[in-house]
LUMTOR-122467 format. One record per residue: residue number from 0; residue in one letter; chain; z, x, y of N, C-alpha, C in turn. Coordinates in pm, 1 decimal. Atoms other than C-alpha are relative to their C-alpha. Layout:
# residues N
SITE  NUM  A  A  Z  X  Y  Z  X  Y  Z  X  Y
...
This chain:
# residues 262
SITE  0  M  A  0.0  82.9  -121.0  0.0  0.0  0.0  0.0  86.1  125.7
SITE  1  T  A  -5.4  -86.1  -118.0  83.2  281.0  243.2  -135.0  63.8  28.1
SITE  2  T  A  133.2  -57.5  -19.4  -260.3  433.9  184.5  -88.5  -96.9  76.2
SITE  3  L  A  80.0  101.6  -67.9  -427.1  109.1  290.6  42.9  -14.1  145.3
SITE  4  I  A  -50.5  11.5  -137.0  -204.0  87.4  598.0  -53.3  113.0  87.0
SITE  5  F  A  47.5  -113.6  -78.7  -302.8  436.3  710.9  -151.6  -4.1  19.5
SITE  6  F  A  143.1  21.9  -19.0  -670.1  356.0  652.0  -23.0  -92.1  120.1
SITE  7  I  A  14.5  97.5  -108.5  -634.4  57.2  883.2  38.7  62.7  134.0
SITE  8  V  A  -44.0  -66.5  -122.9  -443.8  265.5  1140.1  -109.1  92.6  53.2
SITE  9  G  A  103.6  -94.1  -41.6  -716.8  530.7  1146.2  -121.0  -68.8  59.7
SITE  10  I  A  119.1  71.0  -47.3  -1007.2  289.2  1183.6  31.5  -80.5  125.4
SITE  11  A  A  -37.6  81.2  -116.3  -822.6  60.6  1425.6  17.3  86.0  124.8
SITE  12  S  A  -18.1  -89.7  -114.6  -738.4  358.8  1649.0  -132.1  26.8  69.8
SITE  13  L  A  131.7  -24.4  -58.9  -1107.5  431.6  1699.5  -51.3  -123.2  73.1
SITE  14  V  A  50.4  124.2  -59.6  -1195.6  69.5  1768.1  75.1  -32.4  128.7
SITE  15  V  A  -81.0  30.6  -118.4  -906.8  18.0  2012.1  -32.4  95.7  114.3
SITE  16  A  A  34.7  -98.0  -103.6  -989.5  340.8  2198.8  -134.2  -33.0  63.8
SITE  17  F  A  132.6  37.6  -50.5  -1351.6  225.5  2231.1  10.5  -119.2  95.2
SITE  18  V  A  -16.7  119.9  -83.1  -1245.5  -112.4  2372.0  73.9  33.3  129.4
SITE  19  I  A  -75.7  -39.4  -119.4  -994.2  46.9  2612.1  -90.9  65.7  103.2
SITE  20  D  A  93.3  -67.7  -90.5  -1275.7  256.6  2758.0  -108.2  -93.0  53.9
SITE  21  G  A  94.3  96.5  -55.5  -1467.7  -61.2  2835.6  -110.8  -41.5  -94.0
SITE  22  G  A  104.2  35.5  95.7  -1680.9  -89.7  2523.4  21.7  -139.0  -57.3
SITE  23  H  A  -7.3  131.4  65.1  -1759.8  -418.4  2352.0  2.5  22.1  -150.2
SITE  24  I  A  -18.9  -25.8  142.3  -1640.9  -431.1  1991.7  -124.5  -31.8  -82.3
SITE  25  G  A  121.2  36.2  73.0  -1963.7  -597.2  1879.0  -104.2  109.9  0.4
SITE  26  A  A  97.8  -108.6  -9.1  -2158.5  -289.4  1989.3  17.8  102.8  -110.5
SITE  27  L  A  -26.6  -97.1  106.1  -1999.2  -93.0  1705.1  -56.9  -41.9  -134.9
SITE  28  F  A  47.8  50.9  128.4  -2157.7  -305.1  1434.2  -150.7  -24.5  5.5
SITE  29  V  A  146.3  11.4  9.0  -2528.8  -252.0  1367.0  -38.5  16.0  -146.4
SITE  30  F  A  27.4  1.9  143.4  -2655.6  -339.5  1019.9  -92.3  112.9  -43.4
SITE  31  S  A  97.7  -101.8  41.5  -2950.4  -98.7  1012.4  64.3  137.9  -9.9
SITE  32  S  A  -68.3  -130.3  4.3  -2730.6  202.9  1092.6  93.9  7.8  -119.8
SITE  33  A  A  -90.7  3.5  114.9  -2474.1  97.6  833.3  -77.0  11.7  -130.5
SITE  34  L  A  81.0  -4.7  122.1  -2749.4  51.2  575.1  -45.4  141.9  -30.3
SITE  35  V  A  45.3  -138.2  19.8  -2885.1  402.6  628.5  114.1  86.7  -52.0
SITE  36  V  A  -111.9  -88.3  34.4  -2542.3  566.7  605.2  63.8  -37.5  -133.5
SITE  37  F  A  -72.9  38.9  121.0  -2364.0  365.3  337.6  -92.8  -15.9  -120.2
SITE  38  G  A  97.3  10.5  108.6  -2671.3  280.9  132.1  -48.8  136.7  -43.9
SITE  39  G  A  44.9  -135.2  32.3  -2792.4  639.1  154.3  106.3  80.4  -71.0
SITE  40  T  A  -110.4  -71.8  64.5  -2449.6  775.9  61.1  15.8  -42.8  -144.9
SITE  41  I  A  -10.3  50.2  137.5  -2428.4  552.1  -245.2  -114.2  53.6  -84.7
SITE  42  G  A  115.2  -50.5  74.1  -2779.0  655.8  -348.0  11.7  147.9  -31.6
SITE  43  A  A  -12.2  -144.4  20.3  -2711.9  1027.1  -301.1  108.6  32.7  -101.8
SITE  44  V  A  -109.1  -23.3  95.4  -2380.7  1014.5  -487.0  -41.0  -43.5  -139.9
SITE  45  G  A  45.2  48.7  130.3  -2533.0  806.9  -766.8  -98.7  93.7  -65.6
SITE  46  A  A  100.3  -91.9  53.9  -2819.7  1053.0  -804.7  61.4  131.4  -46.1
SITE  47  S  A  -61.2  -130.0  32.1  -2583.0  1351.0  -825.8  117.0  -11.1  -97.4
SITE  48  T  A  -114.9  22.8  87.7  -2321.8  1195.5  -1056.3  -44.8  -63.7  -130.8
SITE  49  P  A  32.8  66.7  126.8  -2349.4  1112.2  -1428.2  35.3  -148.4  8.1
SITE  50  F  A  -19.8  144.4  -16.5  -2384.2  734.1  -1451.5  129.2  -51.1  -63.0
SITE  51  P  A  -127.6  48.1  56.2  -2086.7  683.1  -1690.6  118.7  23.4  92.9
SITE  52  V  A  -107.1  -27.5  -96.5  -1866.5  841.5  -1422.0  -18.6  -86.1  124.4
SITE  53  F  A  28.5  74.0  -123.2  -2038.3  671.7  -1127.3  38.3  -147.2  -11.0
SITE  54  K  A  -27.4  143.5  13.6  -1997.2  320.2  -1267.4  149.6  -31.3  2.3
SITE  55  K  A  -145.3  19.5  -6.5  -1619.8  374.0  -1272.7  55.3  30.0  139.1
SITE  56  S  A  -43.7  -46.2  -131.7  -1610.3  472.3  -904.0  94.0  -98.0  69.7
SITE  57  I  A  -87.8  98.7  -63.5  -1454.7  145.3  -783.4  139.5  5.5  -62.4
SITE  58  K  A  -128.2  -7.4  70.6  -1183.4  164.1  -1048.8  75.7  126.5  38.8
SITE  59  I  A  -62.2  -126.9  -38.6  -1119.1  528.5  -960.2  53.0  -8.7  142.7
SITE  60  M  A  -40.3  11.1  -139.9  -1104.6  449.3  -587.3  128.7  -80.3  15.1
SITE  61  L  A  -118.6  85.4  -10.1  -843.7  177.9  -641.2  128.1  74.7  -35.4
SITE  62  L  A  -118.0  -79.4  35.3  -610.3  438.5  -793.3  63.1  63.9  123.0
SITE  63  A  A  -51.2  -63.1  -121.5  -579.9  595.1  -447.7  91.3  -92.8  79.1
SITE  64  F  A  -79.2  96.9  -75.3  -421.9  275.2  -317.8  127.7  -40.1  -74.1
SITE  65  K  A  -121.5  28.2  75.4  -150.2  267.4  -583.3  98.0  114.5  20.0
SITE  66  N  A  -101.1  -102.8  -23.5  164.8  454.5  -486.4  85.9  17.5  -124.7
SITE  67  K  A  -70.8  -23.3  125.5  272.3  578.6  -826.5  118.8  93.0  24.3
SITE  68  K  A  -121.2  -79.0  -18.3  630.2  699.8  -813.4  10.6  105.3  -109.8
SITE  69  P  A  -15.9  -104.4  102.1  689.4  1034.5  -987.8  104.9  -38.7  -104.0
SITE  70  N  A  -90.3  34.8  110.0  857.8  997.6  -1327.4  89.6  116.0  -42.0
SITE  71  N  A  -73.4  -119.6  41.9  1026.8  1338.6  -1329.9  146.7  -27.9  -31.8
SITE  72  I  A  -142.6  27.3  21.8  1383.8  1209.3  -1296.8  19.2  -82.7  -126.2
SITE  73  E  A  -10.3  85.8  118.1  1333.9  933.4  -1552.8  -26.3  78.2  -127.9
SITE  74  N  A  33.5  -78.9  119.0  1176.4  1180.9  -1793.9  112.0  97.0  -37.5
SITE  75  I  A  -109.1  -93.1  29.5  1457.7  1434.3  -1760.7  118.8  -74.3  -61.1
SITE  76  V  A  -110.4  80.1  54.1  1721.9  1165.6  -1817.7  -31.7  -43.9  -142.5
SITE  77  Y  A  40.9  44.2  134.0  1523.8  1037.4  -2116.5  10.7  114.5  -100.0
SITE  78  F  A  -2.6  -112.9  93.1  1485.4  1381.1  -2273.5  141.2  54.9  -18.8
SITE  79  K  A  -139.2  -41.0  17.4  1850.8  1458.7  -2210.8  64.7  -83.2  -110.5
SITE  80  E  A  -50.7  87.6  106.3  1935.4  1158.3  -2428.3  -56.6  40.7  -136.2
SITE  81  I  A  64.6  -42.0  125.0  1684.6  1275.4  -2689.8  61.7  130.7  -50.0
SITE  82  A  A  -58.8  -128.6  38.4  1832.7  1627.3  -2685.4  138.0  -19.1  -62.5
SITE  83  I  A  -133.6  28.5  54.6  2184.6  1492.1  -2742.8  -11.7  -60.1  -139.5
SITE  84  K  A  21.4  65.4  129.3  2059.4  1274.5  -3027.8  -47.0  100.5  -104.6
SITE  85  A  A  54.7  -97.7  94.0  1865.7  1561.9  -3186.5  107.0  98.2  -47.0
SITE  86  R  A  -105.7  -94.2  37.5  2168.8  1796.1  -3181.2  104.2  -65.7  -90.4
SITE  87  K  A  -100.6  70.0  81.0  2396.4  1531.2  -3332.0  -54.1  -42.9  -135.7
SITE  88  E  A  53.0  63.4  121.0  2165.2  1374.7  -3588.8  -122.2  70.4  -59.0
SITE  89  G  A  117.2  -70.8  50.7  1875.8  1619.4  -3629.3  -129.9  -55.3  58.8
SITE  90  L  A  128.9  37.7  -58.3  1511.3  1606.7  -3521.8  -58.5  -125.6  -63.0
SITE  91  L  A  58.3  116.1  68.8  1419.7  1345.5  -3782.5  54.1  -131.9  54.7
SITE  92  S  A  -57.1  123.1  -55.7  1646.7  1095.3  -3605.8  -85.5  -54.9  114.4
SITE  93  I  A  85.3  41.5  -111.6  1391.2  1084.6  -3322.9  -115.3  -86.7  -48.7
SITE  94  D  A  111.8  77.0  55.7  1135.9  927.1  -3556.6  17.0  -149.3  26.1
SITE  95  K  A  -26.8  142.0  -25.4  1302.8  588.5  -3509.2  -33.9  -35.7  144.2
SITE  96  E  A  31.8  21.3  -141.7  1269.4  620.4  -3131.4  -150.6  -11.2  20.1
SITE  97  I  A  145.8  1.1  -12.8  898.4  692.1  -3168.5  -58.5  -131.4  -50.3
SITE  98  S  A  57.4  119.3  62.9  830.3  395.0  -3394.3  42.8  -130.1  67.3
SITE  99  E  A  -52.5  125.2  -55.0  1044.3  137.1  -3212.3  -23.7  -16.9  149.6
SITE  100  N  A  18.4  8.2  -145.7  978.5  220.4  -2845.0  -147.8  -21.0  33.0
SITE  101  D  A  140.1  31.9  -27.6  651.3  40.8  -2765.8  -43.7  42.0  140.2
SITE  102  E  A  32.3  -35.4  -137.7  670.1  138.8  -2397.1  -5.2  151.1  21.9
SITE  103  L  A  -1.7  -145.5  -11.7  683.2  510.8  -2469.2  -136.1  51.4  46.1
SITE  104  D  A  123.8  -59.3  -51.2  425.6  710.3  -2272.8  -75.6  68.4  -113.7
SITE  105  P  A  77.4  -57.8  111.1  140.1  815.4  -2508.8  11.1  151.9  -9.1
SITE  106  F  A  -10.3  -146.0  0.5  167.9  1180.6  -2403.1  135.3  43.2  -55.5
SITE  107  I  A  -133.8  -30.1  52.1  543.4  1186.2  -2468.6  5.6  -30.6  -149.1
SITE  108  R  A  1.8  37.7  141.5  490.1  1004.4  -2797.9  -68.3  107.6  -84.2
SITE  109  K  A  74.0  -102.8  73.4  234.5  1264.6  -2906.4  85.8  124.9  -18.4
SITE  110  G  A  -83.8  -119.1  8.5  471.0  1550.7  -2825.5  116.0  -16.5  -96.0
SITE  111  L  A  -112.8  25.3  90.3  764.9  1393.7  -3006.6  -46.0  -6.7  -145.1
SITE  112  E  A  53.7  7.3  136.0  549.4  1319.0  -3311.9  -26.7  139.0  -55.8
SITE  113  L  A  26.5  -137.0  44.6  438.2  1681.7  -3329.9  130.7  71.8  -32.5
SITE  114  M  A  -129.6  -64.4  21.3  799.7  1795.7  -3300.9  64.7  -48.7  -129.5
SITE  115  V  A  -59.9  57.6  120.8  924.2  1558.5  -3572.5  -75.1  43.9  -124.8
SITE  116  D  A  81.7  -41.8  114.1  635.7  1663.5  -3799.0  18.5  147.1  -35.7
SITE  117  G  A  -29.1  -139.0  32.6  763.3  2021.1  -3789.1  -102.9  99.8  48.7
SITE  118  V  A  100.2  -91.8  -55.3  476.6  2173.2  -3590.8  71.5  105.6  84.1
SITE  119  D  A  -66.8  -107.5  -72.6  568.1  2511.0  -3441.0  -23.5  -12.0  150.2
SITE  120  A  A  0.0  13.1  -145.7  631.0  2552.8  -3067.5  -132.7  41.8  62.8
SITE  121  A  A  124.8  -49.3  -58.3  315.7  2754.8  -2992.6  -113.2  -99.9  -18.6
SITE  122  T  A  106.1  98.1  27.1  90.6  2496.7  -3156.6  19.4  -126.1  83.5
SITE  123  I  A  -28.1  117.4  -83.3  263.1  2208.2  -2977.1  -43.6  25.3  143.7
SITE  124  R  A  38.5  -33.5  -137.4  218.2  2383.8  -2643.1  -152.0  1.4  14.9
SITE  125  N  A  145.6  -10.7  -6.5  -147.3  2455.8  -2718.3  -66.0  -137.6  -1.9
SITE  126  I  A  58.6  134.1  12.1  -225.0  2096.6  -2821.3  22.3  -81.1  127.1
SITE  127  L  A  -31.8  82.1  -116.9  -48.0  1933.4  -2527.4  -63.2  54.9  127.7
SITE  128  E  A  64.6  -57.7  -118.3  -178.9  2178.3  -2266.4  -150.3  -25.1  -1.9
SITE  129  S  A  142.8  32.0  11.1  -531.9  2122.9  -2398.0  -26.0  -143.8  42.6
SITE  130  Q  A  14.3  140.3  -39.6  -481.7  1749.1  -2354.1  11.9  -14.8  151.5
SITE  131  I  A  -14.3  3.0  -145.8  -364.4  1807.0  -1995.6  -128.8  46.3  66.4
SITE  132  Q  A  122.5  -54.8  -58.1  -673.3  2016.6  -1921.1  -116.3  -97.7  -10.5
SITE  133  I  A  109.0  95.7  19.8  -910.9  1758.3  -2065.8  16.6  -119.9  93.0
SITE  134  T  A  -26.6  113.9  -88.3  -745.4  1473.8  -1874.7  -25.7  36.9  145.4
SITE  135  S  A  19.6  -44.6  -137.6  -744.6  1673.3  -1550.5  -148.4  18.0  31.4
SITE  136  K  A  144.0  -17.1  -19.7  -1111.8  1760.5  -1595.0  -68.2  -134.6  19.7
SITE  137  R  A  56.9  134.3  -13.5  -1195.8  1392.1  -1640.2  33.8  -59.5  136.5
SITE  138  H  A  -39.6  49.9  -131.7  -1000.4  1304.8  -1326.5  -80.7  67.4  110.2
SITE  139  K  A  73.6  -74.1  -102.8  -1178.5  1575.6  -1127.8  -144.7  -46.4  10.1
SITE  140  E  A  135.5  55.4  -4.9  -1514.6  1427.0  -1223.6  -3.6  -123.9  88.7
SITE  141  G  A  -8.8  117.6  -86.4  -1404.7  1103.9  -1056.5  25.0  37.9  144.7
SITE  142  I  A  -30.2  -45.8  -135.7  -1263.8  1286.6  -754.2  -124.9  54.7  67.6
SITE  143  A  A  122.3  -59.6  -54.5  -1597.5  1466.4  -709.8  -90.9  -104.4  63.8
SITE  144  I  A  80.1  107.6  -59.6  -1760.6  1129.5  -632.6  30.8  -11.5  148.4
SITE  145  F  A  -40.5  22.9  -138.5  -1562.6  1097.0  -310.9  -11.7  126.8  84.1
SITE  146  D  A  29.5  -125.1  -69.7  -1586.4  1465.1  -219.8  -147.8  5.5  37.2
SITE  147  S  A  144.3  1.0  -25.6  -1964.5  1428.8  -250.8  -35.2  -98.7  110.1
SITE  148  A  A  25.6  100.9  -103.5  -1964.6  1110.1  -42.4  39.8  52.9  137.2
SITE  149  G  A  -43.9  -57.7  -126.0  -1769.0  1294.0  226.6  -93.8  106.2  52.3
SITE  150  G  A  98.9  -98.7  -42.5  -2037.9  1561.1  231.9  -132.1  -62.5  40.1
SITE  151  Y  A  129.1  63.1  -27.6  -2341.3  1333.3  226.0  2.6  -88.4  124.0
SITE  152  A  A  -4.5  101.3  -105.8  -2224.5  1071.6  478.8  -33.3  54.6  139.5
SITE  153  P  A  35.3  -49.6  -133.5  -2233.4  1287.9  796.9  -147.7  37.4  12.6
SITE  154  T  A  141.5  -36.9  -3.4  -2578.1  1421.7  707.7  -88.2  -123.0  9.8
SITE  155  L  A  76.6  123.9  -6.8  -2709.2  1071.8  648.4  17.8  -67.3  135.4
SITE  156  G  A  -18.9  50.4  -135.2  -2557.2  972.2  981.6  -95.1  66.2  97.7
SITE  157  I  A  94.2  -72.6  -86.0  -2761.9  1241.9  1152.2  -142.8  -45.6  -27.1
SITE  158  I  A  133.7  48.6  35.3  -3071.5  1129.9  962.1  -25.1  -136.7  63.6
SITE  159  G  A  14.0  131.7  -60.7  -3010.9  772.7  1079.6  -20.8  8.3  150.0
SITE  160  T  A  16.1  -18.1  -144.5  -2975.2  890.0  1439.4  -138.8  52.4  34.0
SITE  161  V  A  134.6  -54.6  -23.1  -3295.6  1094.6  1420.7  -105.8  -107.8  -20.5
SITE  162  M  A  94.3  109.9  22.9  -3479.2  796.3  1272.9  -2.6  -95.3  119.4
SITE  163  G  A  -7.3  88.6  -115.6  -3355.6  581.9  1561.3  -65.8  60.3  122.2
SITE  164  L  A  60.6  -66.3  -115.1  -3460.3  838.7  1821.5  -151.2  8.6  -13.4
SITE  165  V  A  145.3  -2.2  23.0  -3805.3  871.9  1664.1  -60.5  -134.7  37.2
SITE  166  H  A  47.9  135.3  -32.5  -3847.5  495.8  1691.9  3.4  -24.2  150.9
SITE  167  I  A  -13.4  20.9  -144.6  -3723.0  494.3  2052.8  -107.4  75.5  76.9
SITE  168  L  A  97.9  -82.5  -71.3  -3946.2  779.8  2167.1  -142.6  -47.0  -25.2
SITE  169  G  A  133.4  51.9  30.4  -4244.6  623.6  1994.3  -34.9  -123.0  80.0
SITE  170  N  A  22.6  122.2  -78.0  -4201.3  308.9  2203.1  54.4  13.4  142.2
SITE  171  L  A  -61.9  -26.5  -129.4  -4076.8  471.9  2522.6  -73.2  -67.3  115.5
SITE  172  S  A  78.8  53.4  -111.4  -4360.6  350.7  2743.4  5.4  -151.8  9.4
SITE  173  S  A  4.6  146.5  0.7  -4326.2  -14.4  2643.6  117.3  -63.4  75.0
SITE  174  N  A  -117.6  59.1  -65.6  -3973.7  -76.2  2778.0  101.2  108.7  36.3
SITE  175  P  A  -89.5  -110.2  -38.4  -3807.7  218.4  2959.8  141.9  -46.0  31.4
SITE  176  D  A  -133.1  47.9  -38.2  -3516.7  0.7  3076.1  94.3  -13.7  -120.1
SITE  177  A  A  -81.9  17.8  120.9  -3398.4  -44.7  2716.8  36.7  132.7  -65.2
SITE  178  L  A  -20.9  -131.8  60.3  -3379.0  330.5  2655.8  148.1  28.0  -27.3
SITE  179  G  A  -142.6  -28.2  16.3  -3001.5  361.0  2711.1  63.1  -75.3  -114.8
SITE  180  P  A  -58.0  75.7  111.0  -2891.7  76.9  2481.3  -55.4  40.2  -136.3
SITE  181  Q  A  60.7  -37.5  127.8  -3137.2  186.6  2212.4  53.2  134.2  -49.9
SITE  182  I  A  -54.7  -130.5  38.8  -3008.6  544.5  2217.3  143.6  -16.3  -51.7
SITE  183  S  A  -138.4  21.3  44.6  -2648.9  421.1  2186.8  4.1  -57.4  -140.9
SITE  184  V  A  8.2  56.1  135.0  -2748.1  218.1  1880.9  -36.7  108.6  -100.4
SITE  185  A  A  42.4  -107.4  89.9  -2919.5  522.0  1729.7  116.8  91.0  -36.7
SITE  186  F  A  -112.1  -90.4  26.3  -2604.4  731.0  1764.7  111.2  -65.5  -81.5
SITE  187  L  A  -99.0  65.5  85.1  -2401.4  469.3  1579.0  -6.6  51.5  -143.4
SITE  188  A  A  14.3  -51.8  136.2  -2541.8  610.8  1255.1  84.0  126.6  -17.9
SITE  189  T  A  -82.6  -120.5  6.6  -2376.7  945.1  1331.9  148.0  -36.6  -3.2
SITE  190  L  A  -139.0  45.9  0.0  -2051.5  763.1  1408.9  40.0  -52.0  -137.3
SITE  191  Y  A  -29.1  52.2  133.4  -2069.3  578.6  1076.8  13.7  113.1  -101.6
SITE  192  G  A  -1.2  -109.2  97.2  -2144.6  897.4  886.0  123.5  87.2  10.2
SITE  193  V  A  -116.0  -87.0  -20.2  -1877.9  1120.5  1038.3  130.0  -78.7  -18.5
SITE  194  G  A  -120.1  82.6  11.3  -1626.2  836.2  1058.7  34.5  -33.8  -143.8
SITE  195  S  A  -27.3  36.9  139.6  -1664.7  722.9  697.5  42.6  120.9  -82.2
SITE  196  A  A  -37.1  -121.2  73.8  -1644.2  1081.8  571.2  145.8  36.6  23.2
SITE  197  N  A  -133.0  -49.1  -35.3  -1322.7  1163.4  756.8  109.6  -105.6  -3.0
SITE  198  L  A  -100.4  106.3  4.0  -1152.0  824.8  746.3  3.8  -74.1  -133.2
SITE  199  I  A  4.7  72.2  127.5  -1256.1  697.7  402.8  -16.2  95.5  -117.7
SITE  200  W  A  34.0  -73.5  122.8  -1423.5  931.1  152.1  89.5  121.4  -23.7
SITE  201  L  A  -81.0  -120.9  20.8  -1238.9  1260.4  207.4  149.3  -31.3  -16.5
SITE  202  P  A  -139.6  36.3  27.1  -892.3  1097.4  239.0  22.2  -55.5  -140.2
SITE  203  I  A  -12.6  51.7  136.8  -953.2  910.6  -88.0  -1.7  115.4  -99.3
SITE  204  A  A  7.3  -115.8  89.6  -1053.7  1237.2  -256.5  130.7  78.8  2.4
SITE  205  S  A  -125.6  -74.7  -11.7  -741.8  1410.9  -123.2  114.7  -72.4  -69.2
SITE  206  K  A  -106.7  78.0  63.9  -515.7  1128.3  -242.0  -12.1  8.3  -151.9
SITE  207  L  A  20.8  -7.6  144.6  -670.6  1135.1  -589.5  36.1  138.2  -54.0
SITE  208  K  A  -38.9  -135.0  40.9  -622.8  1512.9  -606.3  152.4  10.9  -9.7
SITE  209  A  A  -146.6  -3.2  1.7  -254.6  1467.4  -521.3  55.1  -75.3  -120.8
SITE  210  I  A  -43.6  78.2  116.4  -217.3  1200.0  -790.6  -23.0  79.0  -128.6
SITE  211  N  A  31.5  -80.1  118.2  -387.8  1425.4  -1045.6  99.5  114.6  -16.3
SITE  212  Q  A  -96.1  -110.3  5.6  -157.6  1716.3  -956.9  138.0  -49.8  -39.3
SITE  213  Q  A  -129.5  59.1  34.9  147.5  1491.1  -980.0  7.7  -28.4  -149.3
SITE  214  E  A  1.7  31.3  143.0  47.0  1373.2  -1326.8  3.8  127.2  -83.6
SITE  215  T  A  -0.2  -127.4  72.1  -21.1  1730.8  -1438.3  140.3  60.3  -3.2
SITE  216  N  A  -136.0  -54.8  -6.0  323.2  1845.6  -1320.8  96.1  -77.8  -89.9
SITE  217  E  A  -86.0  82.3  84.8  490.4  1552.8  -1497.2  -19.5  35.8  -147.0
SITE  218  R  A  28.2  -30.0  140.5  318.9  1641.9  -1823.3  44.2  141.4  -37.4
SITE  219  L  A  -51.3  -134.2  27.1  405.8  2010.2  -1793.3  151.4  -5.3  -21.7
SITE  220  L  A  -144.3  19.0  19.3  769.0  1900.8  -1758.1  28.4  -53.5  -140.2
SITE  221  V  A  -17.2  57.8  133.8  733.0  1695.3  -2076.8  -12.8  108.3  -106.9
SITE  222  I  A  19.5  -107.8  97.6  601.9  1998.9  -2265.1  124.3  88.2  -7.7
SITE  223  E  A  -116.8  -88.0  -1.4  893.6  2216.3  -2155.2  122.2  -70.1  -58.7
SITE  224  A  A  -113.5  74.7  55.2  1142.4  1941.7  -2244.7  -6.4  -4.2  -152.1
SITE  225  I  A  17.0  8.9  145.5  1001.5  1900.9  -2595.3  25.5  135.2  -66.1
SITE  226  L  A  -19.8  -133.5  57.6  995.3  2275.5  -2658.7  146.7  42.2  9.4
SITE  227  S  A  -142.1  -31.8  -14.1  1351.9  2308.0  -2529.3  81.6  -68.0  -109.4
SITE  228  I  A  -68.7  72.3  108.1  1469.8  2041.6  -2774.3  -29.1  66.3  -133.9
SITE  229  L  A  40.3  -63.8  125.4  1275.1  2213.0  -3052.8  75.4  131.0  -21.7
SITE  230  E  A  -73.1  -126.3  9.3  1452.2  2540.8  -2974.9  149.7  -21.5  -22.4
SITE  231  G  A  -141.0  29.6  23.3  1787.8  2364.4  -3013.6  87.2  13.1  122.5
SITE  232  D  A  -79.1  -10.4  -122.8  1893.5  2391.6  -2648.6  87.3  -124.0  17.3
SITE  233  N  A  -81.6  117.2  -31.6  2181.0  2170.7  -2544.4  -58.2  -69.8  123.1
SITE  234  S  A  61.5  82.1  -105.0  2106.2  1897.5  -2292.5  14.5  61.0  139.1
SITE  235  N  A  -20.6  -59.4  -132.0  2252.8  2085.4  -1995.4  -92.8  118.4  23.9
SITE  236  L  A  91.5  -112.8  -12.5  2050.3  2400.3  -2061.4  -142.9  -49.6  19.0
SITE  237  M  A  133.3  57.0  -14.2  1736.7  2190.9  -2104.1  -21.6  -52.0  142.3
SITE  238  T  A  10.5  53.3  -136.1  1805.2  2018.0  -1771.7  -21.5  111.8  101.0
SITE  239  E  A  16.2  -113.4  -91.1  1839.7  2355.1  -1596.2  -142.8  54.1  -5.5
SITE  240  K  A  137.4  -48.2  14.2  1502.7  2463.1  -1735.2  -99.4  -92.1  70.9
SITE  241  L  A  93.7  98.1  -55.0  1338.6  2143.9  -1611.2  12.0  -15.9  151.0
SITE  242  K  A  -19.8  14.9  -144.4  1477.4  2165.0  -1258.4  -107.1  71.5  82.0
SITE  243  I  A  103.8  -72.1  -74.8  1198.2  2405.2  -1161.2  -116.5  -91.2  37.3
SITE  244  F  A  108.6  93.5  -28.8  962.2  2106.7  -1161.7  36.2  -99.1  110.9
SITE  245  L  A  -47.3  99.7  -95.5  1168.6  1912.2  -906.6  0.8  53.5  142.7
SITE  246  N  A  -17.0  -35.7  -140.0  1160.6  1912.5  -528.7  144.9  -27.7  40.6
SITE  247  S  A  -140.1  11.2  -43.5  1479.2  1904.1  -319.8  51.8  -143.6  -8.9
SITE  248  K  A  -42.7  140.1  6.7  1489.5  1523.8  -302.1  26.4  -41.8  -144.2
SITE  249  E  A  -16.5  34.8  141.1  1445.0  1492.0  -677.7  124.3  66.2  -59.4
SITE  250  L  A  -121.1  -66.6  48.7  1723.8  1744.2  -738.4  124.7  -81.2  34.5
SITE  251  I  A  -112.8  85.0  -40.0  1961.4  1519.9  -543.9  4.9  -125.2  -87.2
SITE  252  E  A  6.9  120.7  83.1  1842.8  1213.7  -736.8  44.2  29.4  -143.3
SITE  253  L  A  -40.7  -37.4  135.3  1891.9  1398.9  -1064.8  151.4  12.0  -9.4
SITE  254  G  A  -145.2  -11.6  -0.9  2249.9  1480.6  -969.3  67.8  -135.8  -5.9
SITE  255  E  A  -56.6  135.3  0.9  2313.8  1110.4  -909.2  -21.2  -68.0  -134.4
SITE  256  A  A  32.2  65.5  127.1  2147.7  1010.1  -1237.9  66.1  67.2  -119.3
SITE  257  D  A  -53.8  -78.2  112.0  2308.9  1279.6  -1452.5  117.2  -67.6  -69.9
SITE  258  G  A  -119.2  59.5  58.1  2632.4  1089.5  -1503.9  -27.9  -109.4  -100.8
SITE  259  R  A  30.2  112.5  88.4  2456.0  809.1  -1687.2  -23.1  42.5  -143.7
SITE  260  V  A  24.5  -44.0  136.9  2386.6  1025.6  -1990.3  104.9  99.4  -48.1
SITE  261  E  A  -107.0  -91.4  42.7  2705.4  1231.2  -2003.0  79.0  -63.0  -114.3
């Protein structure tokens, strides 16, 4: 929701500034300029992106508008409980947790299954890190759509402006009095191109990169937690190892949550 709010703030700031300077809001909306920029951007991105990835672009874009809260604290508290259980009852006792917890994250489930099956630490790390890399690569393919759009849009804006100026200069002798308004319309394409790149496409790409990095960090924490349990670490030692993944705010939250699993 906050992402959408900031989108509106950015675009509204430009419109309000234009109106304050005496402009008419209707002058900012010209279909032909929008068609060149947005239609051209979609075409260029579609031509440069594998279609299976491109057709998911709307779904990928919507992820940027979801404020997913980091799960680091919840995961540490969860694994602390698992560590206590494993030390008291053995690793095989975790098998019941795997089979009965339908809401368990698939990545966590995979790691716990490997641990219960007796797979060695190096192999578990290799399997889970490979899964992280594959998932991150898939996410980056989606992010590239919006990075590309941010690159194409300004250029297409310039192309739209040049097209408008060519048309104006070709008909200069017929109506010289209309030269000013026609030039202003032509430059709207540049405004659309630069504006959409810096207020829409590139911010979406940056947000998706942040989400991807957050998910990667969460999964790296999961790997270290599972390997710590496998090594037989007590819950407090495991927690200390996992604190390196937390920021200062999360460290405070962890201190408040710690008592619930003592």
